[in-house]
MARLUM-513671 format. One record per residue: z, y negated, x of N, C-alpha, C, CB in turn; residue in one letter; residue number from 1. Coordinates in steps of 0.02 Angstrom, whole numbers. Last residue first. Glycine has a CB too. Layout:
BEGIN
Z_Y_X_Z_Y_X_Z_Y_X_Z_Y_X_a_NUM $
...
END
This chain:
BEGIN
5072_-3498_4778_5093_-3542_4734_5175_-3528_4729_5052_-3533_4666_s_79 $
4936_-3470_4889_4994_-3452_4860_5031_-3499_4822_5031_-3431_4902_r_78 $
4828_-3529_4950_4809_-3479_4892_4869_-3462_4858_4773_-3412_4916_g_77 $
4894_-3523_5118_4850_-3554_5069_4823_-3496_5003_4782_-3584_5117_a_76 $
5047_-3500_5147_5014_-3484_5146_4949_-3510_5109_5037_-3448_5144_r_75 $
5204_-3597_5223_5159_-3570_5161_5083_-3553_5170_5159_-3623_5104_r_74 $
5291_-3562_5350_5238_-3602_5320_5206_-3558_5260_5182_-3624_5377_p_73 $
5465_-3550_5355_5401_-3495_5358_5343_-3559_5324_5414_-3402_5291_r_72 $
5579_-3636_5344_5556_-3604_5406_5490_-3555_5423_5607_-3571_5420_s_71 $
5607_-3651_5220_5574_-3714_5260_5549_-3676_5319_5629_-3781_5283_a_70 $
5619_-3565_5062_5628_-3567_5143_5580_-3610_5182_5620_-3495_5174_d_69 $
5578_-3596_4932_5650_-3588_4952_5671_-3596_5031_5669_-3518_4930_g_68 $
5456_-3605_4870_5499_-3538_4864_5568_-3528_4901_5456_-3483_4890_c_67 $
5450_-3740_4897_5456_-3722_4835_5488_-3651_4811_5395_-3728_4814_a_66 $
5571_-3788_5048_5499_-3750_5008_5502_-3740_4945_5481_-3680_5030_t_65 $
5663_-3897_5106_5662_-3844_5068_5590_-3831_5022_5721_-3852_5027_r_64 $
5710_-4027_5162_5671_-3968_5187_5659_-3907_5153_5697_-3948_5239_g_63 $
5751_-4109_5061_5801_-4081_5104_5772_-4025_5142_5861_-4060_5066_k_62 $
5642_-4163_5016_5684_-4201_5039_5725_-4192_5084_5708_-4216_5006_d_61 $
5534_-4036_4995_5572_-4075_4960_5590_-4116_5014_5625_-4044_4922_d_60 $
5365_-3960_5019_5431_-3964_5044_5474_-4019_5018_5427_-3971_5113_v_59 $
5240_-3936_4995_5273_-3917_4956_5348_-3916_4986_5243_-3861_4934_g_58 $
5149_-4001_5091_5177_-3928_5107_5217_-3893_5056_5220_-3929_5166_d_57 $
5120_-4107_5021_5056_-4062_5033_5089_-3981_5047_5006_-4095_5111_r_56 $
5237_-4170_5037_5210_-4146_4975_5152_-4109_4965_5202_-4192_4941_e_55 $
5231_-4191_5168_5298_-4147_5138_5273_-4127_5067_5380_-4198_5129_r_54 $
5138_-4263_5194_5126_-4188_5215_5181_-4153_5182_5128_-4173_5299_l_53 $
5169_-4378_5128_5127_-4352_5098_5111_-4270_5139_5071_-4407_5093_v_52 $
5298_-4414_5196_5295_-4386_5130_5234_-4365_5089_5324_-4428_5096_g_51 $
5229_-4441_5315_5271_-4397_5319_5287_-4365_5249_5323_-4424_5352_r_50 $
5159_-4562_5281_5122_-4500_5293_5157_-4435_5304_5084_-4509_5347_r_49 $
5265_-4639_5244_5209_-4619_5186_5187_-4552_5211_5138_-4675_5178_e_48 $
5327_-4663_5384_5360_-4638_5323_5324_-4609_5264_5396_-4688_5298_a_47 $
5225_-4714_5424_5251_-4666_5449_5272_-4648_5403_5284_-4670_5496_e_46 $
5202_-4857_5360_5155_-4806_5361_5188_-4719_5389_5094_-4840_5415_l_45 $
5340_-4907_5392_5312_-4889_5334_5249_-4835_5324_5295_-4949_5312_k_44 $
5324_-4905_5533_5378_-4870_5505_5355_-4846_5441_5440_-4910_5499_e_43 $
5218_-5002_5551_5208_-4951_5576_5261_-4911_5543_5204_-4955_5645_i_42 $
5294_-5107_5459_5222_-5090_5443_5216_-5030_5467_5168_-5134_5471_r_41 $
5379_-5133_5579_5410_-5123_5502_5349_-5085_5480_5429_-5200_5448_r_40 $
5302_-5185_5691_5358_-5121_5685_5367_-5099_5615_5435_-5140_5713_l_39 $
5251_-5298_5627_5215_-5239_5662_5224_-5177_5675_5206_-5249_5706_t_38 $
5365_-5376_5625_5320_-5356_5553_5286_-5305_5583_5264_-5415_5515_r_37 $
5413_-5393_5747_5456_-5359_5687_5415_-5337_5636_5508_-5406_5652_g_36 $
5296_-5473_5821_5314_-5403_5828_5357_-5361_5779_5345_-5400_5886_p_35 $
5175_-5568_5730_5259_-5557_5733_5272_-5488_5745_5301_-5578_5662_n_34 $
5056_-5588_5711_5063_-5574_5767_5150_-5570_5777_5020_-5623_5808_k_33 $
5057_-5628_5569_5009_-5582_5600_5022_-5551_5662_4952_-5613_5609_r_32 $
5130_-5756_5578_5153_-5703_5529_5106_-5636_5548_5142_-5730_5443_y_31 $
5056_-5842_5648_5124_-5816_5677_5142_-5752_5651_5183_-5863_5661_r_30 $
4941_-5838_5564_4934_-5813_5632_4999_-5793_5662_4902_-5863_5674_e_29 $
5007_-5911_5447_4976_-5848_5445_4969_-5795_5517_4909_-5867_5419_y_28 $
5031_-6032_5516_5074_-6001_5478_5057_-5920_5484_5070_-6032_5406_a_27 $
4905_-6082_5530_4954_-6072_5586_4998_-6029_5584_4985_-6120_5598_d_26 $
4850_-6106_5423_4822_-6049_5465_4861_-6026_5521_4758_-6067_5493_a_25 $
4932_-6190_5350_4938_-6115_5318_4894_-6077_5389_4888_-6105_5220_a_24 $
4885_-6285_5441_4969_-6287_5431_4969_-6207_5421_5008_-6341_5354_a_23 $
4779_-6306_5397_4778_-6297_5468_4861_-6268_5475_4756_-6377_5513_a_22 $
4786_-6334_5252_4740_-6290_5279_4767_-6277_5353_4666_-6321_5275_r_21 $
4859_-6485_5280_4891_-6414_5239_4847_-6353_5269_4879_-6416_5139_s_20 $
4750_-6553_5337_4814_-6536_5377_4862_-6471_5352_4859_-6603_5374_a_19 $
4668_-6555_5235_4646_-6518_5299_4713_-6500_5329_4598_-6565_5354_w_18 $
4722_-6616_5121_4708_-6555_5105_4690_-6512_5182_4645_-6559_5048_y_17 $
4741_-6746_5201_4800_-6701_5187_4788_-6631_5171_4836_-6726_5134_g_16 $
4623_-6781_5221_4641_-6762_5271_4708_-6733_5251_4635_-6810_5320_a_15 $
4578_-6802_5066_4547_-6757_5121_4588_-6725_5183_4495_-6797_5152_r_14 $
4665_-6914_5043_4677_-6838_5016_4640_-6784_5037_4669_-6833_4949_e_13 $
4612_-7007_5132_4675_-6995_5151_4677_-6903_5114_4735_-7065_5115_g_12 $
4494_-7022_5082_4480_-6997_5145_4551_-6975_5151_4448_-7047_5201_e_11 $
4516_-7070_4948_4487_-7016_4952_4493_-6977_5023_4426_-7031_4933_a_10 $
4579_-7192_4987_4618_-7141_4957_4581_-7076_4949_4642_-7163_4893_i_9 $
4453_-7253_5051_4520_-7229_5090_4556_-7188_5063_4564_-7274_5107_s_8 $
4382_-7258_4943_4355_-7213_4991_4416_-7189_5041_4293_-7249_5030_k_7 $
4450_-7358_4856_4425_-7283_4839_4417_-7243_4893_4359_-7280_4803_r_6 $
4437_-7446_4943_4502_-7432_4931_4490_-7353_4896_4541_-7496_4882_m_5 $
4309_-7505_4933_4341_-7479_5004_4401_-7438_5002_4362_-7538_5049_a_4 $
4277_-7518_4812_4251_-7458_4850_4282_-7437_4901_4193_-7465_4873_n_3 $
4337_-7651_4792_4369_-7578_4758_4350_-7521_4774_4362_-7569_4691_h_2 $
4281_-7728_4893_4355_-7718_4909_4368_-7634_4862_4411_-7801_4871_m_1 $
END
């Protein structure tokens, strides 16, 4: 009787573990396929790209270059 009770408790714990894993997998799948999350991620990546390009081109947040004119591109080799 003791062994049967111990096995049933272990099986119950194992079932709870796998049920929890299944719920977590389902939640993660819903998270990954959420269109709002995807759009926010794209917007974040685009903003990051714009920042990198501004930094590369020497343009500040207001469109000014290091030499003061955002309309003319800077030539390579000049500071």
